[in-house]
Kinemage of the C-alpha trace (Angstrom):
@kinemage 1
@onewidth
@group {chain A} dominant
@subgroup {mainchain}
@vectorlist {calphas} color= white
{ca met a 1} P 96.488 11.206 -25.723
{ca asn a 2} L 94.145 8.719 -27.391
{ca ser a 3} L 94.731 5.001 -28.141
{ca trp a 4} L 96.348 5.510 -31.886
{ca asp a 5} L 98.910 8.264 -30.527
{ca lys a 6} L 99.729 5.726 -27.935
{ca tyr a 7} L 100.074 2.913 -30.243
{ca lys a 8} L 102.532 5.325 -32.376
{ca ala a 9} L 104.531 6.123 -29.452
{ca ile a 10} L 104.876 2.459 -28.244
{ca asn a 11} L 106.323 1.562 -31.504
{ca ala a 12} L 108.796 4.371 -31.862
{ca ser a 13} L 109.970 3.314 -28.554
{ca leu a 14} L 110.235 -0.415 -29.580
{ca glu a 15} L 112.613 0.427 -32.518
{ca lys a 16} L 115.620 0.418 -30.558
{ca asp a 17} L 114.698 -3.190 -29.199
{ca phe a 18} L 113.970 -4.397 -32.812
{ca leu a 19} L 110.123 -4.812 -31.980
{ca cys a 20} L 106.969 -3.347 -32.986
{ca ile a 21} L 103.397 -4.066 -31.541
{ca pro a 22} L 102.504 -7.546 -32.567
{ca pro a 23} L 99.538 -7.931 -35.252
{ca tyr a 24} L 97.512 -10.236 -32.494
{ca tyr a 25} L 93.886 -10.143 -32.261
{ca ser a 26} L 94.701 -9.814 -28.371
{ca val a 27} L 96.238 -6.692 -28.779
{ca thr a 28} L 93.193 -4.584 -27.719
{ca arg a 29} L 92.741 -0.994 -26.174
{ca pro a 30} L 93.380 -2.535 -22.493
{ca phe a 31} L 96.736 -3.737 -23.461
{ca ile a 32} L 97.862 -0.781 -25.446
{ca asp a 33} L 96.745 1.586 -22.504
{ca glu a 34} L 98.902 -0.877 -20.144
{ca ser a 35} L 102.042 -0.989 -22.452
{ca tyr a 36} L 101.870 2.920 -22.668
{ca asp a 37} L 101.472 3.178 -18.899
{ca asp a 38} L 104.668 0.959 -18.808
{ca leu a 39} L 106.630 3.051 -21.119
{ca ile a 40} L 105.595 6.133 -19.512
{ca lys a 41} L 106.985 4.985 -15.759
{ca asn a 42} L 109.598 2.304 -16.739
{ca gly a 43} L 111.045 4.069 -19.837
{ca ser a 44} L 110.331 0.610 -22.109
{ca cys a 45} L 107.529 -1.706 -22.644
{ca ala a 46} L 109.482 -4.296 -24.376
{ca gly a 47} L 109.195 -6.611 -21.537
{ca arg a 48} L 105.265 -6.808 -22.012
{ca ile a 49} L 105.493 -7.211 -25.846
{ca met a 50} L 108.136 -9.932 -25.520
{ca gly a 51} L 106.024 -11.764 -23.165
{ca leu a 52} L 103.053 -11.624 -25.584
{ca ile a 53} L 104.859 -12.935 -28.690
{ca thr a 54} L 106.513 -15.884 -26.578
{ca ser a 55} L 103.535 -17.121 -24.697
{ca pro a 56} L 102.602 -20.581 -25.092
{ca phe a 57} L 99.023 -19.231 -25.889
{ca gln a 58} L 100.237 -17.192 -28.772
{ca arg a 59} L 102.902 -19.743 -29.963
{ca ala a 60} L 100.053 -22.198 -30.446
{ca tyr a 61} L 97.648 -19.791 -31.898
{ca gln a 62} L 99.977 -18.377 -34.410
{ca leu a 63} L 100.619 -22.169 -35.689
{ca glu a 64} L 97.511 -23.223 -36.156
{ca tyr a 65} L 95.589 -20.400 -37.136
{ca arg a 66} L 98.382 -18.334 -38.983
{ca tyr a 67} L 101.211 -20.478 -40.379
{ca lys a 68} L 99.135 -23.505 -41.389
{ca gln a 69} L 96.584 -21.114 -43.210
{ca cys a 70} L 99.268 -19.846 -45.564
{ca glu a 71} L 100.653 -21.286 -48.683
{ca ile a 72} L 103.976 -19.498 -48.257
{ca phe a 73} L 104.565 -21.365 -44.966
{ca glu a 74} L 103.266 -25.024 -45.900
{ca asp a 75} L 106.635 -26.431 -46.892
{ca phe a 76} L 108.209 -25.258 -43.679
{ca ile a 77} L 105.711 -26.442 -41.212
{ca pro a 78} L 108.099 -29.227 -40.027
{ca ala a 79} L 110.552 -27.300 -39.513
{ca ile a 80} L 108.534 -24.552 -37.678
{ca glu a 81} L 107.036 -27.296 -35.288
{ca his a 82} L 110.541 -28.577 -34.056
{ca ser a 83} L 112.142 -25.278 -33.963
{ca leu a 84} L 109.119 -24.396 -31.552
{ca tyr a 85} L 109.420 -27.209 -29.681
{ca asp a 86} L 113.056 -26.018 -28.830
{ca phe a 87} L 112.009 -22.850 -28.206
{ca ala a 88} L 109.495 -23.755 -25.603
{ca ala a 89} L 111.863 -26.219 -23.886
{ca gly a 90} L 114.530 -23.500 -23.478
{ca asn a 91} L 116.728 -24.470 -26.291
{ca trp a 92} L 117.606 -21.048 -27.571
{ca val a 93} L 120.650 -21.921 -29.392
{ca cys a 94} L 118.864 -24.511 -31.572
{ca ala a 95} L 115.764 -22.683 -31.671
{ca tyr a 96} L 117.293 -19.428 -33.177
{ca leu a 97} L 119.688 -21.158 -35.522
{ca ser a 98} L 116.717 -22.617 -37.071
{ca phe a 99} L 114.342 -19.570 -37.277
{ca leu a 100} L 117.035 -17.742 -39.134
{ca pro a 101} L 116.729 -19.790 -42.027
{ca ile a 102} L 112.963 -20.341 -41.891
{ca val a 103} L 112.579 -16.692 -42.050
{ca glu a 104} L 114.877 -16.574 -45.262
{ca ser a 105} L 113.155 -19.441 -46.845
{ca val a 106} L 109.493 -17.925 -46.627
{ca ile a 107} L 110.825 -15.090 -48.069
{ca arg a 108} L 112.111 -16.914 -50.873
{ca lys a 109} L 108.955 -18.532 -51.143
{ca phe a 110} L 107.052 -15.490 -51.353
{ca thr a 111} L 109.058 -13.969 -54.280
{ca his a 112} L 109.550 -17.416 -56.154
{ca gly a 113} L 109.333 -16.812 -59.893
{ca arg a 114} L 109.459 -12.902 -59.633
{ca ile a 115} L 112.930 -12.427 -59.278
{ca ser a 116} L 116.129 -14.667 -59.838
{ca glu a 117} L 116.842 -17.023 -57.033
{ca asp a 118} L 120.444 -16.008 -57.373
{ca asp a 119} L 119.614 -12.463 -55.997
{ca gly a 120} L 120.627 -11.561 -52.648
{ca ile a 121} L 118.063 -11.744 -49.789
{ca lys a 122} L 117.903 -8.146 -49.514
{ca lys a 123} L 116.253 -8.058 -52.712
{ca his a 124} L 114.077 -10.561 -52.366
{ca ala a 125} L 112.814 -8.841 -49.042
{ca thr a 126} L 112.376 -5.616 -50.763
{ca glu a 127} L 110.211 -7.309 -53.404
{ca leu a 128} L 108.099 -8.918 -50.332
{ca ile a 129} L 107.665 -5.558 -48.645
{ca asn a 130} L 106.588 -3.827 -51.740
{ca glu a 131} L 104.027 -6.417 -52.573
{ca tyr a 132} L 102.894 -6.082 -48.892
{ca lys a 133} L 102.322 -2.345 -49.331
{ca ser a 134} L 100.311 -2.938 -52.344
{ca ile a 135} L 98.132 -5.466 -50.792
{ca met a 136} L 97.983 -3.235 -47.688
{ca ser a 137} L 96.891 -0.134 -49.734
{ca gln a 138} L 93.557 -1.457 -49.958
{ca val a 139} L 92.713 -2.255 -46.190
{ca tyr a 140} L 92.608 -0.236 -42.929
{ca glu a 141} L 92.693 3.304 -44.834
{ca asp a 142} L 90.474 4.349 -41.522
{ca glu a 143} L 91.689 5.283 -38.070
{ca arg a 144} L 93.442 1.843 -37.900
{ca lys a 145} L 96.075 2.693 -40.517
{ca pro a 146} L 98.953 2.994 -37.984
{ca ile a 147} L 98.605 -0.781 -37.488
{ca lys a 148} L 99.361 -1.627 -41.243
{ca glu a 149} L 102.142 1.395 -41.413
{ca gly a 150} L 103.777 0.393 -38.231
{ca leu a 151} L 103.887 -3.690 -39.585
{ca ile a 152} L 105.325 -2.337 -42.737
{ca ser a 153} L 107.697 0.044 -41.381
{ca his a 154} L 108.808 -2.683 -38.817
{ca leu a 155} L 109.570 -5.191 -41.897
{ca ser a 156} L 111.537 -2.580 -43.866
{ca arg a 157} L 113.458 -1.560 -41.132
{ca ile a 158} L 114.414 -5.279 -39.847
{ca leu a 159} L 114.529 -6.863 -43.416
{ca glu a 160} L 116.469 -4.054 -45.272
{ca asp a 161} L 118.452 -2.132 -42.708
{ca thr a 162} L 119.366 -4.829 -40.119
{ca leu a 163} L 119.135 -8.725 -40.211
{ca phe a 164} L 120.692 -9.138 -43.705
{ca asp a 165} L 123.323 -6.391 -43.600
{ca arg a 166} L 126.905 -7.586 -44.043
{ca phe a 167} L 129.412 -7.425 -41.300
{ca asn a 168} L 130.726 -3.887 -41.476
{ca gln a 169} L 127.441 -2.588 -42.422
{ca tyr a 170} L 125.941 -3.835 -39.367
{ca tyr a 171} L 129.184 -2.908 -37.153
{ca ala a 172} L 128.745 0.824 -38.569
{ca lys a 173} L 125.275 1.298 -37.386
{ca gly a 174} L 126.523 1.073 -33.827
{ca his a 175} L 123.969 -1.249 -32.585
{ca lys a 176} L 124.073 -2.316 -28.760
{ca val a 177} L 123.137 -5.893 -29.582
{ca val a 178} L 123.496 -8.131 -32.236
{ca phe a 179} L 120.689 -8.932 -34.533
{ca asn a 180} L 121.949 -10.105 -37.808
{ca arg a 181} L 121.759 -13.412 -40.128
{ca asn a 182} L 125.408 -12.946 -41.498
{ca leu a 183} L 127.085 -12.475 -37.910
{ca thr a 184} L 125.192 -15.113 -36.196
{ca leu a 185} L 125.518 -17.869 -39.039
{ca his a 186} L 128.972 -17.021 -40.031
{ca lys a 187} L 130.689 -15.597 -36.626
{ca leu a 188} L 128.099 -16.988 -34.074
{ca glu a 189} L 127.466 -13.516 -32.604
{ca gly a 190} L 124.383 -12.978 -30.910
{ca val a 191} L 123.571 -16.534 -29.828
{ca asn a 192} L 126.198 -16.794 -26.984
{ca asn a 193} L 123.825 -16.547 -23.982
{ca phe a 194} L 120.251 -16.918 -22.780
{ca val a 195} L 119.245 -13.469 -23.397
{ca glu a 196} L 120.383 -12.883 -26.594
{ca gly a 197} L 119.311 -16.215 -28.072
{ca thr a 198} L 115.575 -16.003 -26.427
{ca thr a 199} L 115.174 -12.274 -27.638
{ca asn a 200} L 116.383 -12.817 -31.152
{ca ser a 201} L 114.283 -15.734 -31.373
{ca ala a 202} L 111.212 -13.631 -30.334
{ca arg a 203} L 112.168 -11.066 -32.881
{ca leu a 204} L 112.129 -13.810 -35.524
{ca leu a 205} L 108.875 -15.003 -34.440
{ca leu a 206} L 107.443 -11.340 -34.740
{ca ile a 207} L 108.714 -11.420 -38.320
{ca leu a 208} L 106.779 -14.638 -39.084
{ca asp a 209} L 104.124 -13.654 -37.271
{ca ile a 210} L 103.672 -10.316 -39.536
{ca phe a 211} L 104.460 -12.387 -42.701
{ca ala a 212} L 101.570 -14.571 -41.911
{ca glu a 213} L 99.089 -11.614 -40.936
{ca leu a 214} L 99.696 -9.859 -43.971
{ca trp a 215} L 99.577 -12.868 -46.231
{ca leu a 216} L 96.101 -13.896 -44.555
{ca met a 217} L 94.709 -10.420 -44.937
{ca arg a 218} L 95.006 -10.826 -48.756
{ca asp a 219} L 91.537 -13.392 -48.610
{ca ala a 220} L 89.039 -11.708 -46.097
{ca asn a 221} L 86.915 -14.410 -45.821
{ca lys a 222} L 89.984 -16.794 -45.048
{ca tyr a 223} L 91.048 -14.251 -42.720
{ca ala a 224} L 87.767 -13.731 -40.655
{ca gln a 225} L 87.400 -17.714 -40.758
{ca asn a 226} L 90.686 -18.046 -38.766
{ca thr a 227} L 90.207 -15.003 -36.514
{ca leu a 228} L 86.390 -14.501 -35.571
{ca tyr a 229} L 85.210 -17.739 -36.117
{ca ile a 230} L 87.567 -20.192 -34.647
{ca glu a 231} L 87.081 -22.525 -31.726
{ca pro a 232} L 90.029 -23.165 -30.065
{ca asp a 233} L 88.422 -25.355 -27.530
{ca glu a 234} L 87.307 -27.683 -29.785
{ca asn a 235} L 90.805 -28.055 -31.836
{ca leu a 236} L 92.430 -31.139 -30.857
{ca asp a 237} L 95.917 -30.225 -32.501
{ca tyr a 238} L 95.767 -26.414 -30.922
{ca gln a 239} L 95.306 -28.158 -27.493
{ca ile a 240} L 97.787 -30.573 -27.731
{ca arg a 241} L 100.385 -27.666 -28.802
{ca leu a 242} L 99.080 -25.227 -26.103
{ca arg a 243} L 99.820 -28.131 -23.466
{ca leu a 244} L 102.977 -29.177 -24.786
{ca tyr a 245} L 104.243 -25.665 -24.792
{ca asn a 246} L 102.652 -25.136 -21.406
{ca lys a 247} L 104.460 -28.119 -20.133
{ca leu a 248} L 108.013 -27.379 -21.571
{ca phe a 249} L 107.922 -23.997 -20.603
{ca leu a 250} L 107.354 -25.040 -16.805
{ca gln a 251} L 110.041 -27.575 -17.125
{ca thr a 252} L 112.412 -24.610 -17.890
{ca leu a 253} L 111.860 -23.078 -14.262
{ca gly a 254} L 113.479 -25.634 -12.761
{ca ala a 255} L 116.655 -28.369 -13.387
{ca ser a 256} L 115.713 -29.586 -16.525
{ca asp a 257} L 118.498 -31.219 -18.776
{ca leu a 258} L 119.478 -27.945 -20.721
{ca phe a 259} L 119.968 -26.221 -16.922
{ca tyr a 260} L 122.914 -28.846 -16.417
{ca ile a 261} L 124.420 -27.850 -19.358
{ca asp a 262} L 124.116 -24.123 -18.743
{ca glu a 263} L 124.573 -24.213 -15.213
{ca val a 264} L 126.959 -27.455 -14.756
{ca leu a 265} L 128.831 -27.783 -17.754
{ca met a 266} L 129.642 -24.475 -18.877
{ca ser a 267} L 130.236 -23.206 -15.459
{ca thr a 268} L 132.674 -23.629 -12.448
{ca lys a 269} L 130.933 -26.058 -10.403
{ca ser a 270} L 132.903 -28.087 -7.910
{ca asp a 271} L 133.976 -31.809 -8.655
{ca glu a 272} L 131.506 -32.704 -5.771
{ca glu a 273} L 128.693 -31.118 -7.077
{ca lys a 274} L 129.500 -32.860 -10.106
{ca lys a 275} L 129.612 -36.324 -8.680
{ca gly a 276} L 126.150 -35.920 -7.283
{ca leu a 277} L 124.913 -34.795 -11.043
{ca val a 278} L 126.525 -38.017 -12.520
{ca ala a 279} L 124.822 -40.058 -9.755
{ca leu a 280} L 121.493 -38.236 -10.390
{ca leu a 281} L 121.512 -38.766 -14.404
{ca glu a 282} L 122.398 -42.207 -13.702
{ca met a 283} L 119.356 -42.931 -11.601
{ca gln a 284} L 116.913 -41.127 -13.726
{ca ala a 285} L 118.252 -43.219 -16.547
{ca ala a 286} L 117.996 -46.245 -14.911
{ca ser a 287} L 114.335 -45.386 -13.963
{ca leu a 288} L 113.520 -45.143 -17.787
{ca leu a 289} L 114.796 -48.864 -18.549
{ca pro a 290} L 112.821 -52.208 -18.418
{ca lys a 291} L 113.575 -54.383 -15.319
{ca ser a 292} L 113.402 -57.827 -16.572
{ca ser a 293} L 114.162 -59.720 -19.565
{ca ser a 294} L 110.827 -60.096 -20.610
{ca glu a 295} L 110.626 -56.432 -20.029
{ca ile a 296} L 113.384 -55.878 -22.181
{ca gly a 297} L 112.220 -57.587 -25.162
{ca asp a 298} L 108.888 -55.892 -25.233
{ca trp a 299} L 110.676 -52.535 -24.720
{ca ile a 300} L 112.519 -53.600 -27.746
{ca lys a 301} L 109.725 -54.489 -29.894
{ca asn a 302} L 107.717 -51.168 -28.974
{ca cys a 303} L 110.432 -49.177 -30.059
{ca ala a 304} L 111.045 -50.990 -33.240
{ca arg a 305} L 107.062 -50.647 -34.205
{ca tyr a 306} L 107.299 -46.802 -33.085
{ca thr a 307} L 110.237 -46.511 -35.382
{ca ala a 308} L 108.213 -48.054 -38.169
{ca glu a 309} L 104.901 -46.571 -37.677
{ca arg a 310} L 107.065 -42.954 -37.906
{ca ile a 311} L 108.904 -43.648 -41.137
{ca ser a 312} L 105.615 -45.060 -42.705
{ca gly a 313} L 103.811 -42.078 -41.697
{ca ile a 314} L 106.786 -39.871 -43.053
{ca lys a 315} L 106.540 -41.652 -46.620
{ca glu a 316} L 102.825 -41.488 -46.361
{ca arg a 317} L 102.779 -37.675 -45.993
{ca asn a 318} L 105.801 -37.096 -48.701
{ca lys a 319} L 103.585 -39.196 -51.492
């Protein structure tokens, strides 16, 4: 079996997980071979795909060299920045509930002026998919055709037949998991535990990644500049994000503050264990506060100066 046959087989196996092979430069032939081996040995390679989508490197790369380079993302970069912070920090509830409207906003930005704002989101999604089909008809007409077919097929399956279904439409399809905008935003289904929240967040990130990839492909020169000629080691914004996401991810491996919510406040810990945690948190908070009256004065001044600088910077950017 050649690599393209493996590519198709992997994508077919990922449909039940609402995933597909991501449109990343790091998806090489060895990656396809290893993913296919996982599929044959374990019956699934979804874990490998999820790991790639959610890796700190990939998130920093996508934001710097994809989202920021696409006009349809421009208005939403602040929301994406904060949502990715939550995702990296393990705050899966806030991340997922933020990514849902971001996906819808990008779709509506893409179709702005083409169809009525009052039309349902599925109609906007269909318009986007049809436009991408037209764009992609001009590229990858060689042996790489499975790449574009896989991406377009995934968008259609998720946006037209899954994510925006009404309640009963979704229930009738018998999916084993909840990956649906209406059920989540109106009934908080699909966001009730760590696995649901992180998995659904990754699925939405994949959708955003496909949007950005196909949009950027419209301009061959710009695509090449942000794929073949980038220098991540020299890009300070990229380096900051990469190290921030790495740090946040490593913090989730231990007893982070979110751990206290999940494992203490939402569990049946004893009163003695909770008393110990109260003392620990009190000690941690005290260590952050200034110790003398002069330090308190300096601390207040610095807080005020920092707040003023932030407000000034926001006003400047919004001019």
